[in-house]
SELUMDREN-116944 format. One record per residue: residue in three letters; x, y, z of N, C-alpha, C in turn. Coordinates in steps of 0.2 Angstrom, whole numbers, padded with zeros to 4 digits, always signed. Example, Ala and Ser with C-alpha at 12.3 -4.5 7.8 and 13.67 -1.06 7.14 Angstrom:
BEGIN
ALA+0066-0028+0039+0062-0022+0039+0066-0016+0039/SER+0064-0011+0035+0068-0005+0036+0064+0000+0039/
END
This chain:
BEGIN
MET+0004-0006+0000+0000+0000+0000+0004+0006+0000/ARG+0002+0012-0002+0005+0018-0002+0001+0024+0000/ARG+0003+0028+0005+0000+0034+0007+0003+0040+0004/LEU+0000+0046+0006+0004+0052+0005+0007+0055+0011/LEU+0013+0056+0011+0016+0059+0017+0013+0065+0020/PRO+0011+0070+0015+0008+0076+0018+0002+0074+0022/LEU-0002+0069+0021-0008+0067+0024-0006+0065+0032/LEU+0000+0062+0033+0002+0061+0039+0004+0067+0043/LEU+0007+0072+0040+0009+0078+0043+0003+0082+0045/LEU-0002+0082+0041-0008+0085+0042-0012+0082+0048/VAL-0012+0076+0049-0015+0072+0055-0011+0075+0061/LEU-0005+0075+0061-0001+0077+0067-0002+0084+0069/VAL-0002+0089+0063-0003+0096+0064-0009+0098+0060/PRO-0015+0097+0062-0021+0099+0058-0022+0107+0058/ALA-0023+0110+0052-0025+0117+0052-0028+0118+0045/PRO-0033+0122+0045-0037+0123+0039-0033+0125+0033/ALA-0029+0130+0034-0025+0133+0029-0020+0128+0026/THR-0017+0123+0030-0013+0118+0027-0017+0113+0024/ALA-0023+0112+0026-0027+0107+0022-0029+0109+0015/LEU-0030+0116+0014-0032+0118+0008-0025+0118+0003/ALA-0020+0120+0006-0014+0121+0003-0011+0114+0000/ASP-0011+0109+0004-0009+0102+0003-0014+0097+0000/GLY-0020+0099-0001-0025+0095-0003-0027+0089+0001/CYS-0028+0091+0007-0030+0086+0012-0038+0085+0012/PRO-0040+0078+0011-0047+0077+0011-0051+0080+0016/PRO-0057+0082+0015-0061+0085+0021-0062+0080+0027/SER-0062+0074+0025-0063+0069+0031-0057+0069+0035/THR-0052+0071+0033-0046+0071+0037-0044+0077+0041/CYS-0045+0083+0037-0044+0089+0040-0050+0094+0041/GLY-0055+0092+0038-0061+0097+0039-0065+0095+0045/THR-0070+0099+0046-0075+0098+0052-0079+0092+0051/THR-0079+0087+0056-0083+0081+0055-0087+0080+0062/GLY-0092+0076+0062-0096+0075+0068-0097+0068+0069/SER-0099+0065+0075-0100+0059+0076-0104+0058+0083/ALA-0109+0053+0083-0113+0052+0089-0114+0045+0090/VAL-0113+0042+0096-0114+0035+0097-0122+0034+0097/PRO-0124+0029+0094-0132+0028+0094-0135+0027+0101/GLY-0140+0031+0102-0143+0031+0109-0140+0036+0114/SER-0134+0039+0112-0131+0044+0116-0134+0051+0116/ARG-0133+0055+0121-0136+0061+0121-0131+0066+0118/THR-0125+0064+0117-0119+0069+0115-0117+0068+0108/LEU-0116+0074+0105-0113+0074+0098-0106+0077+0098/PHE-0101+0073+0096-0095+0076+0095-0093+0079+0089/ILE-0090+0085+0089-0088+0088+0083-0081+0090+0083/ARG-0077+0088+0078-0070+0089+0077-0069+0095+0072/PRO-0068+0101+0074-0067+0106+0069-0061+0106+0064/PHE-0056+0103+0067-0050+0103+0063-0047+0095+0062/GLY-0052+0091+0060-0049+0084+0059-0050+0079+0065/GLN-0049+0073+0064-0051+0068+0069-0046+0068+0075/GLN-0040+0071+0074-0036+0072+0080-0035+0079+0082/GLY-0040+0083+0080-0040+0090+0082-0044+0091+0089/PRO-0046+0097+0090-0050+0099+0096-0057+0095+0096/LEU-0060+0094+0101-0066+0091+0102-0071+0096+0105/GLN-0077+0096+0102-0083+0100+0105-0089+0095+0106/ALA-0092+0096+0111-0098+0091+0113-0104+0095+0113/PHE-0109+0093+0110-0116+0096+0109-0121+0092+0112/ASP-0126+0095+0116-0131+0091+0119-0136+0090+0113/LEU-0138+0083+0112-0143+0082+0106-0150+0083+0108/VAL-0151+0084+0114-0158+0086+0116-0159+0094+0115/THR-0155+0097+0118-0156+0105+0118-0152+0108+0112/GLY-0147+0105+0110-0143+0108+0104-0137+0113+0107/ALA-0137+0113+0114-0132+0118+0117-0125+0114+0117/ARG-0120+0119+0116-0113+0116+0117-0112+0115+0124/ARG-0109+0109+0126-0108+0107+0133-0101+0109+0135/TYR-0096+0107+0131-0089+0108+0133-0085+0108+0127/SER-0079+0110+0128-0073+0109+0122-0067+0107+0125/LEU-0063+0103+0122-0057+0100+0124-0052+0101+0118/PRO-0045+0101+0121-0040+0103+0116-0039+0097+0111/SER-0034+0097+0107-0033+0092+0102-0031+0086+0105/GLY-0033+0080+0103-0032+0074+0106-0035+0068+0103/TYR-0036+0062+0106-0038+0056+0104-0044+0054+0108/LEU-0050+0052+0105-0055+0049+0108-0055+0041+0108/SER-0056+0038+0113-0057+0031+0113-0062+0028+0109/ALA-0062+0022+0107-0067+0019+0102-0073+0018+0106/ASP-0074+0017+0112-0080+0017+0116-0083+0023+0118/GLY-0080+0029+0116-0082+0035+0117-0082+0038+0124/THR-0079+0035+0129-0079+0037+0136-0073+0041+0138/THR-0067+0041+0134-0061+0044+0136-0058+0048+0131/PHE-0055+0054+0133-0052+0058+0128-0045+0060+0131/ALA-0039+0058+0127-0033+0060+0129-0029+0065+0125/SER-0026+0069+0129-0022+0075+0125-0015+0076+0129/SER-0011+0079+0125-0004+0081+0128-0003+0088+0127/ALA+0000+0091+0132+0002+0098+0132+0010+0099+0133/ARG+0013+0103+0130+0020+0104+0131+0022+0111+0133/PRO+0023+0112+0140+0025+0119+0142+0032+0121+0140/LYS+0034+0126+0142+0041+0129+0139+0046+0124+0142/THR+0045+0121+0147+0050+0116+0150+0050+0110+0145/ARG+0056+0106+0146+0057+0100+0142+0053+0094+0145/ARG+0046+0095+0147+0042+0090+0149+0035+0090+0145/THR+0032+0085+0146+0025+0084+0143+0020+0082+0148/THR+0014+0085+0148+0009+0083+0152+0004+0080+0148/VAL+0002+0074+0150-0003+0069+0147-0009+0069+0151/VAL-0015+0071+0149-0021+0072+0153-0026+0067+0149/ARG-0031+0065+0154-0037+0061+0152-0043+0065+0154/TYR-0048+0065+0149-0054+0068+0151-0060+0063+0151/ASP-0065+0063+0154-0071+0059+0153-0075+0062+0148/ALA-0075+0059+0142-0078+0062+0136-0086+0062+0137/ARG-0089+0059+0142-0096+0060+0142-0098+0066+0146/THR-0093+0069+0150-0095+0075+0154-0090+0081+0153/GLY-0084+0079+0150-0079+0084+0149-0074+0085+0155/ARG-0076+0082+0160-0072+0083+0166-0065+0080+0166/LEU-0060+0083+0169-0053+0080+0169-0053+0074+0174/ARG-0050+0069+0171-0050+0063+0175-0043+0063+0179/GLY-0038+0065+0176-0031+0065+0179-0026+0066+0173/GLY-0020+0067+0176-0014+0068+0171-0008+0066+0174/ARG-0002+0066+0170+0004+0065+0173+0009+0069+0169/SER+0015+0070+0172+0020+0074+0168+0026+0069+0167/LEU+0028+0070+0161+0034+0066+0158+0040+0070+0156/ARG+0045+0067+0157+0051+0071+0154+0052+0070+0147/GLY+0053+0075+0143+0054+0075+0136+0048+0078+0133/ARG+0048+0078+0126+0043+0081+0122+0039+0075+0118/TRP+0033+0074+0120+0029+0068+0117+0023+0071+0114/GLU+0020+0067+0110+0013+0068+0107+0009+0062+0108/VAL+0003+0063+0110-0002+0057+0111-0003+0055+0103/ALA-0003+0049+0102-0003+0046+0095-0008+0040+0095/GLY-0011+0038+0100-0017+0033+0100-0019+0032+0107/ILE-0025+0028+0108-0028+0027+0114-0031+0020+0114/SER-0031+0016+0119-0034+0010+0119-0042+0010+0119/VAL-0046+0005+0118-0053+0006+0117-0056+0008+0123/ASP-0054+0007+0129-0057+0009+0135-0053+0015+0138/GLY-0048+0018+0135-0044+0024+0137-0039+0022+0143/GLY-0038+0016+0144-0034+0014+0149-0026+0015+0148/ARG-0025+0014+0141-0018+0015+0139-0018+0020+0133/VAL-0012+0024+0134-0011+0029+0129-0005+0028+0125/ALA-0004+0029+0119+0002+0028+0115+0005+0035+0114/LEU+0011+0036+0116+0015+0042+0115+0020+0041+0110/ILE+0022+0046+0106+0027+0046+0101+0031+0052+0101/ARG+0037+0051+0099+0042+0057+0097+0047+0054+0092/SER+0049+0059+0087+0053+0057+0082+0059+0062+0082/ARG+0065+0060+0080+0071+0064+0079+0075+0061+0073/GLY+0075+0065+0068+0079+0062+0062+0075+0056+0059/ARG+0079+0051+0059+0076+0045+0056+0075+0040+0061/ALA+0073+0042+0067+0072+0037+0073+0065+0039+0076/THR+0061+0034+0079+0055+0035+0082+0055+0031+0088/VAL+0052+0035+0094+0051+0031+0100+0044+0031+0101/ILE+0042+0025+0103+0035+0023+0105+0034+0021+0112/LYS+0030+0025+0116+0029+0023+0123+0022+0022+0125/VAL+0021+0016+0128+0014+0014+0130+0015+0011+0137/GLY+0013+0015+0142+0014+0013+0149+0021+0013+0151/ALA+0023+0007+0153+0030+0007+0155+0035+0004+0149/SER+0032+0002+0144+0035+0000+0138+0038+0006+0134/ARG+0044+0006+0132+0047+0011+0128+0051+0008+0123/ASN+0050+0009+0116+0053+0006+0111+0056+0011+0106/ALA+0062+0010+0105+0066+0015+0100+0066+0011+0093/LEU+0064+0014+0088+0063+0011+0081+0067+0015+0076/ARG+0070+0012+0072+0074+0015+0066+0069+0017+0061/GLY+0068+0023+0059+0064+0025+0054+0058+0030+0056/LEU+0054+0032+0052+0048+0036+0053+0042+0032+0054/PHE+0039+0032+0059+0033+0028+0061+0027+0032+0063/GLU+0021+0030+0062+0015+0033+0064+0011+0028+0067/VAL+0008+0029+0073+0003+0025+0076-0003+0024+0073/GLU-0005+0018+0071-0012+0017+0068-0017+0016+0073/ALA-0016+0011+0078-0021+0009+0082-0017+0005+0088/LEU-0021+0003+0093-0019-0001+0098-0023-0007+0098/SER-0021-0013+0100-0025-0019+0101-0030-0018+0107/PRO-0035-0022+0107-0040-0021+0113-0037-0022+0120/ASP-0032-0026+0120-0028-0027+0127-0023-0022+0128/GLY-0021-0018+0123-0016-0013+0124-0009-0016+0124/ARG-0008-0022+0121-0002-0025+0121+0002-0025+0114/ARG-0002-0023+0109+0001-0023+0103-0001-0016+0100/VAL+0004-0013+0096+0003-0006+0093+0004-0008+0085/PHE-0001-0005+0082-0001-0006+0074+0002+0001+0072/LEU+0007+0000+0067+0011+0006+0065+0011+0007+0057/VAL+0012+0013+0055+0013+0014+0048+0021+0016+0048/HIS+0024+0012+0044+0032+0013+0043+0033+0017+0036/TRP+0035+0023+0037+0036+0027+0031+0043+0026+0028/ARG+0043+0025+0022+0049+0024+0018+0050+0029+0013/ASP+0056+0029+0009+0057+0035+0004+0052+0034-0002/ASN+0050+0028-0003+0046+0026-0009+0039+0024-0007/GLY+0037+0026-0001+0030+0023+0001+0030+0022+0008/TYR+0026+0016+0010+0026+0014+0017+0023+0007+0017/ASP+0024+0004+0023+0021-0002+0024+0018-0002+0031/LEU+0014-0007+0033+0010-0008+0039+0014-0013+0043/GLN+0015-0011+0050+0019-0016+0054+0015-0016+0061/GLN+0017-0021+0065+0015-0022+0072+0020-0023+0077/LEU+0020-0019+0082+0025-0020+0088+0022-0023+0094/ASP+0025-0029+0096+0023-0032+0102+0026-0029+0107/LEU+0022-0026+0112+0026-0023+0118+0029-0027+0123/ASN+0027-0034+0123+0030-0038+0128+0037-0041+0125/SER+0037-0043+0119+0043-0046+0116+0047-0040+0112/ARG+0044-0035+0111+0047-0029+0107+0049-0031+0100/ALA+0045-0036+0098+0046-0039+0091+0042-0034+0086/LEU+0045-0033+0080+0042-0029+0075+0040-0034+0069/SER+0034-0034+0067+0033-0039+0061+0028-0035+0057/PRO+0028-0037+0050+0023-0035+0045+0016-0036+0047/THR+0011-0032+0045+0004-0034+0046+0002-0038+0040/ARG+0000-0044+0041-0002-0049+0036-0009-0048+0033/LEU-0009-0050+0027-0016-0049+0023-0019-0056+0023/ASP-0026-0056+0024-0030-0062+0024-0028-0066+0017/ASP-0028-0062+0012-0026-0065+0005-0019-0063+0004/PRO-0014-0068+0004-0007-0066+0003-0006-0064-0004/ASP-0010-0065-0009-0009-0063-0016-0012-0056-0017/GLU-0016-0053-0012-0019-0047-0013-0013-0042-0014/LYS-0014-0037-0019-0010-0032-0020-0014-0025-0019/MET-0012-0022-0013-0016-0016-0012-0012-0010-0013/SER-0014-0004-0016-0011+0002-0016-0016+0008-0015/GLY-0014+0013-0012-0019+0018-0011-0017+0023-0006/THR-0021+0028-0005-0021+0033+0001-0026+0032+0006/ALA-0024+0032+0012-0029+0031+0018-0033+0038+0018/ILE-0039+0038+0018-0043+0044+0019-0046+0045+0025/THR-0050+0040+0028-0053+0041+0035-0054+0034+0037/SER-0056+0034+0044-0057+0027+0047-0061+0028+0053/VAL-0064+0022+0055-0068+0022+0061-0067+0015+0064/ALA-0067+0015+0071-0065+0009+0074-0072+0007+0078/THR-0073+0000+0078-0079-0003+0082-0078-0001+0089/ARG-0084+0000+0092-0084+0002+0099-0081-0003+0104/ASP-0080-0009+0102-0077-0014+0106-0069-0014+0105/GLY-0067-0010+0100-0060-0010+0099-0057-0016+0095/ASN-0061-0020+0092-0059-0026+0089-0057-0025+0081/TRP-0060-0020+0078-0059-0018+0071-0057-0011+0070/LEU-0052-0010+0065-0051-0003+0063-0053-0004+0055/LEU-0058+0001+0053-0060+0001+0046-0058+0007+0043/THR-0054+0006+0038-0051+0012+0034-0053+0012+0027/LEU-0055+0018+0025-0057+0019+0018-0050+0021+0014/TYR-0049+0018+0009-0043+0020+0005-0045+0022-0002/ALA-0042+0026-0005-0043+0028-0012-0037+0026-0016/LYS-0038+0022-0022-0033+0020-0026-0031+0025-0031/ASP-0025+0024-0034-0023+0029-0039-0027+0029-0045/ASP-0031+0023-0047-0035+0023-0053-0042+0026-0051/THR-0043+0029-0045-0049+0032-0043-0054+0027-0040/HIS-0053+0021-0040-0057+0016-0036-0055+0016-0029/SER-0059+0012-0025-0058+0013-0017-0059+0006-0014/PHE-0057+0005-0008-0058-0001-0004-0058+0001+0003/VAL-0061-0004+0007-0060-0004+0014-0055-0009+0017/HIS-0050-0006+0021-0045-0010+0024-0048-0012+0031/ALA-0050-0018+0032-0053-0020+0038-0047-0024+0042/LEU-0045-0021+0047-0039-0023+0051-0042-0026+0058/ASP-0041-0033+0059-0043-0036+0065-0038-0035+0070/LEU-0040-0030+0075-0035-0028+0080-0033-0034+0085/ARG-0037-0039+0085-0035-0045+0090-0030-0049+0087/SER-0031-0051+0081-0027-0056+0077-0021-0053+0073/GLY-0022-0046+0072-0018-0043+0067-0018-0044+0060/LEU-0023-0048+0058-0024-0049+0051-0029-0044+0048/ALA-0027-0042+0042-0030-0037+0038-0034-0040+0032/HIS-0040-0037+0030-0044-0039+0025-0045-0033+0020/CYS-0047-0035+0014-0048-0030+0009-0055-0031+0006/VAL-0059-0025+0006-0066-0026+0003-0066-0020-0002/ASP-0067-0022-0009-0067-0018-0014-0074-0014-0014/LEU-0074-0008-0016-0080-0004-0016-0082-0001-0023/PRO-0088+0000-0024-0090+0003-0030-0090+0011-0030/LEU-0086+0014-0025-0086+0021-0025-0080+0023-0029/THR-0081+0027-0034-0076+0029-0039-0076+0037-0040/GLY-0070+0040-0039-0070+0047-0039-0063+0050-0037/GLY-0062+0056-0037-0056+0059-0035-0055+0059-0028/LEU-0049+0061-0026-0047+0061-0019-0052+0065-0014/PHE-0054+0071-0017-0058+0075-0013-0065+0073-0012/ALA-0068+0070-0018-0075+0067-0018-0075+0061-0013/LEU-0070+0057-0014-0070+0051-0009-0069+0053-0002/GLY-0065+0058-0001-0063+0061+0005-0069+0064+0009/SER-0075+0065+0005-0081+0067+0008-0086+0062+0010/THR-0083+0056+0010-0087+0050+0012-0088+0049+0019/ALA-0094+0048+0022-0095+0047+0029-0095+0040+0031/LEU-0092+0038+0036-0092+0031+0038-0096+0030+0045/MET-0100+0026+0045-0105+0025+0051-0106+0017+0052/LEU-0106+0015+0058-0107+0008+0060-0114+0008+0062/SER-0117+0002+0061-0124+0001+0063-0123+0000+0071/PRO-0129+0000+0074-0129+0000+0082-0126-0007+0084/ASP-0127-0012+0080-0125-0019+0082-0118-0020+0079/GLU-0115-0015+0076-0108-0016+0073-0107-0021+0068/LYS-0113-0024+0065-0112-0029+0060-0112-0026+0053/SER-0113-0020+0052-0113-0017+0046-0109-0010+0046/LEU-0106-0009+0040-0103-0002+0040-0106+0001+0034/TYR-0108+0008+0035-0111+0012+0030-0106+0017+0027/LEU-0106+0018+0021-0101+0023+0018-0106+0027+0013/ALA-0107+0033+0015-0111+0038+0012-0107+0043+0008/SER-0108+0043+0002-0104+0048-0002-0108+0053-0006/PRO-0109+0059-0003-0114+0064-0005-0112+0067-0012/TYR-0105+0067-0013-0103+0070-0020-0102+0064-0025/LEU-0103+0058-0023-0103+0053-0028-0110+0050-0029/GLY-0115+0051-0025-0121+0049-0026-0122+0041-0025/ARG-0118+0039-0020-0118+0032-0018-0118+0031-0011/LEU-0122+0025-0009-0122+0023-0002-0120+0016-0002/ALA-0115+0014+0001-0113+0007+0001-0113+0004+0008/THR-0115-0002+0008-0116-0006+0015-0111-0012+0014/VAL-0107-0012+0019-0102-0018+0020-0104-0023+0026/ASP-0105-0029+0024-0107-0034+0029-0100-0036+0033/LEU-0100-0034+0039-0094-0035+0043-0093-0042+0046/GLN-0098-0046+0046-0097-0053+0047-0094-0057+0042/LYS-0097-0055+0036-0094-0059+0030-0088-0055+0027/LEU-0087-0049+0028-0082-0044+0025-0083-0044+0018/GLU-0089-0042+0016-0090-0042+0009-0096-0036+0008/LEU-0096-0034+0002-0101-0028+0000-0108-0031+0000/ALA-0112-0028+0004-0119-0031+0004-0124-0027+0000/ARG-0124-0021-0001-0128-0017-0005-0125-0010-0007/VAL-0128-0008-0013-0126-0001-0015-0132+0002-0018/VAL-0133+0008-0015-0139+0012-0017-0137+0019-0020/ARG-0140+0020-0026-0138+0026-0030-0143+0032-0028/PHE-0141+0038-0028-0145+0044-0027-0142+0050-0030/ARG-0146+0055-0031-0144+0061-0034-0140+0065-0029/GLY-0133+0065-0030-0129+0068-0026-0127+0075-0028/LEU-0122+0078-0025-0119+0085-0027-0114+0084-0032/SER-0112+0090-0035-0107+0090-0040-0100+0089-0037/GLU-0096+0085-0039-0089+0085-0037-0085+0091-0037/ASN-0087+0096-0041-0084+0102-0042-0086+0107-0036/LEU-0091+0105-0032-0093+0109-0026-0091+0106-0019/VAL-0086+0102-0019-0084+0099-0013-0082+0105-0008/ASN-0084+0104-0002-0083+0109+0003-0077+0107+0007/MET-0071+0110+0006-0065+0107+0009-0064+0108+0016/SER-0068+0113+0019-0068+0115+0026-0073+0111+0030/ILE-0078+0108+0027-0083+0104+0031-0083+0097+0028/GLY-0081+0092+0033-0080+0085+0031-0087+0082+0032/PRO-0088+0075+0030-0094+0072+0031-0096+0070+0038/SER-0103+0070+0039-0105+0067+0045-0111+0063+0044/ALA-0112+0058+0048-0117+0053+0048-0119+0051+0055/ALA-0126+0048+0055-0128+0046+0062-0134+0041+0060/VAL-0135+0036+0065-0140+0031+0064-0144+0031+0071/THR-0150+0029+0070-0155+0028+0075-0153+0022+0080/PRO-0155+0022+0086-0153+0017+0091-0155+0010+0088/ASN-0161+0010+0084-0163+0003+0082-0160+0002+0075/GLY-0156+0006+0072-0153+0005+0066-0157+0006+0060/ARG-0163+0008+0061-0168+0008+0055-0166+0014+0050/MET-0164+0020+0053-0163+0026+0049-0156+0028+0050/LEU-0153+0030+0044-0147+0033+0044-0147+0040+0041/ALA-0144+0045+0044-0144+0052+0041-0136+0053+0039/PHE-0135+0057+0034-0129+0059+0032-0129+0066+0028/SER-0123+0070+0029-0123+0076+0026-0118+0077+0021/GLY-0118+0083+0017-0113+0085+0012-0114+0092+0012/SER-0109+0096+0014-0110+0104+0015-0116+0106+0018/GLY-0121+0109+0015-0127+0111+0018-0133+0107+0017/SER-0132+0101+0013-0137+0096+0012-0138+0090+0017/LEU-0144+0088+0017-0145+0082+0022-0149+0077+0019/TRP-0147+0070+0020-0151+0065+0017-0153+0060+0022/LEU-0158+0056+0021-0161+0051+0026-0161+0045+0022/TYR-0159+0039+0025-0158+0033+0022-0162+0028+0026/ASP-0167+0024+0023-0170+0019+0026-0166+0012+0025/THR-0163+0010+0030-0158+0004+0030-0162-0002+0028/ALA-0169-0003+0030-0172-0009+0028-0174-0009+0021/TYR-0177-0004+0018-0179-0004+0011-0174-0001+0006/GLY-0169+0002+0009-0163+0005+0004-0166+0011+0000/VAL-0169+0015+0003-0172+0021+0000-0168+0027+0003/VAL-0166+0032-0001-0163+0038+0001-0167+0044-0001/ARG-0168+0048+0003-0172+0054+0001-0168+0060+0004/ARG-0169+0066+0001-0165+0072+0003-0170+0076+0007/ALA-0168+0078+0013-0172+0081+0018-0170+0089+0018/LEU-0164+0091+0016-0162+0098+0016-0158+0099+0010/ARG-0159+0104+0006-0155+0105+0000-0150+0110+0000/SER-0150+0115+0005-0145+0120+0004-0145+0124+0011/GLY-0141+0129+0012-0140+0133+0018-0133+0132+0021/PRO-0132+0135+0026-0126+0135+0030-0123+0127+0030/ALA-0117+0126+0030-0114+0119+0030-0116+0116+0037/ILE-0117+0109+0037-0119+0105+0042-0112+0103+0045/LYS-0111+0104+0052-0105+0102+0055-0105+0096+0058/GLY-0111+0093+0060-0112+0087+0064-0119+0085+0064/LEU-0121+0078+0065-0127+0076+0065-0128+0071+0071/GLY-0134+0070+0074-0135+0065+0079-0142+0064+0080/PHE-0144+0058+0080-0151+0056+0082-0152+0057+0090/ARG-0158+0060+0092-0159+0060+0099-0160+0053+0102/PRO-0159+0052+0108-0159+0046+0111-0165+0041+0110/ASP-0171+0045+0109-0177+0041+0107-0177+0039+0100/GLY-0173+0041+0096-0173+0040+0089-0178+0043+0084/ARG-0182+0047+0087-0188+0050+0084-0186+0056+0080/SER-0181+0059+0082-0179+0066+0079-0172+0066+0078/LEU-0169+0070+0073-0162+0071+0071-0160+0078+0073/LEU-0155+0079+0076-0152+0086+0077-0146+0087+0072/ALA-0146+0093+0069-0141+0095+0065-0138+0101+0067/ILE-0131+0102+0068-0128+0108+0070-0125+0111+0063/ARG-0128+0117+0062-0125+0121+0056-0120+0126+0058/ALA-0116+0128+0053-0111+0133+0055-0115+0140+0056/PRO-0113+0144+0061-0107+0142+0066-0109+0137+0071/THR-0115+0138+0075-0117+0134+0080-0125+0134+0080/THR-0128+0134+0075-0136+0134+0075-0138+0127+0075/ALA-0143+0125+0079-0146+0118+0079-0153+0118+0076/ILE-0154+0113+0072-0160+0112+0069-0162+0105+0070/ALA-0169+0104+0071-0171+0097+0072-0176+0095+0066/PHE-0175+0088+0064-0179+0085+0059-0183+0079+0062/ASP-0189+0077+0059-0192+0071+0061-0189+0066+0057/ALA-0187+0060+0061-0183+0055+0058-0187+0051+0053/ALA-0193+0051+0053-0197+0047+0049-0198+0050+0042/THR-0200+0057+0043-0202+0061+0037-0197+0065+0034/GLY-0192+0067+0038-0187+0072+0036-0190+0079+0037/ARG-0196+0080+0040-0199+0087+0040-0195+0090+0046/ARG-0194+0097+0045-0190+0101+0050-0195+0102+0055/ILE-0193+0101+0061-0198+0102+0067-0195+0107+0072/GLY-0189+0110+0071-0186+0115+0075-0180+0118+0073/
END
């Protein structure tokens, strides 16, 4: 596989101006939103998935709290961030992502960056690089590696770190065993599979067992890289989503409440694909009238939400909103224009949908009809 190095740099230092200059997909550096089905909280990331976090109340629409740049655990309970004062030390802090309250922190010697977090927030991966060397620290384990590495994920038990190893002519995926300190390649389920492309965006299952990443190929096709974080085995699922990097980068990834299905909604491609995560194969593709690829909003990434019972899926593209009936495979457009939508979330009862429009205006829709109710 092959990624773009600027994409890594933008993940580490997200900024809107940089995103526009280097061509970072909206899903990586733009504003995105997510909400756990049945939760009362909508998380909005204004500057990409590793940037600051804003929490909105899905019932009232009010902003509840804001947190600095950092990582949110897959189960949605813990947020980890690092701060580097003028001294040569780093303060690593954890917040309760449900309330925004500080859980605790610790001061470490040296300059570190939070680079990953375990599913329950119990372990945090720290990283620092100097020249052609990278140091990975998880708890008491500290490993010095030759080369430039990026943390991709932690295993559910926190004993293995999945890494992207950057090379002069591309990259490869590797795994670091924190007990034995052994570094090994990430294996593919099909050893004959030849994958190449750029990682665009990803979502992890809430149990921390899977990392699902959307890749764009050089020939404008795409696939899902499904990495089993327990076994370390990777699988590839080809997709019918075809387009440029920016159009594919506006694809929203959303898991069904039971985490048996992955939805990929592409408003600029006019496609909604469903991947069966038990069979690891494409289950359904629905076409709808989407937006022109020439109108991709680089500052606003995609957002999607699903009802607690999994019946309705909502997704946005710039200022437009669609509702998808997951049982009948029907897509209808509920909102056609207006200020860009920063995030979506169904209220806990699943009967209505709340959308946060730029800058912070909340509007509600009936989940069944798409009619505006507030």
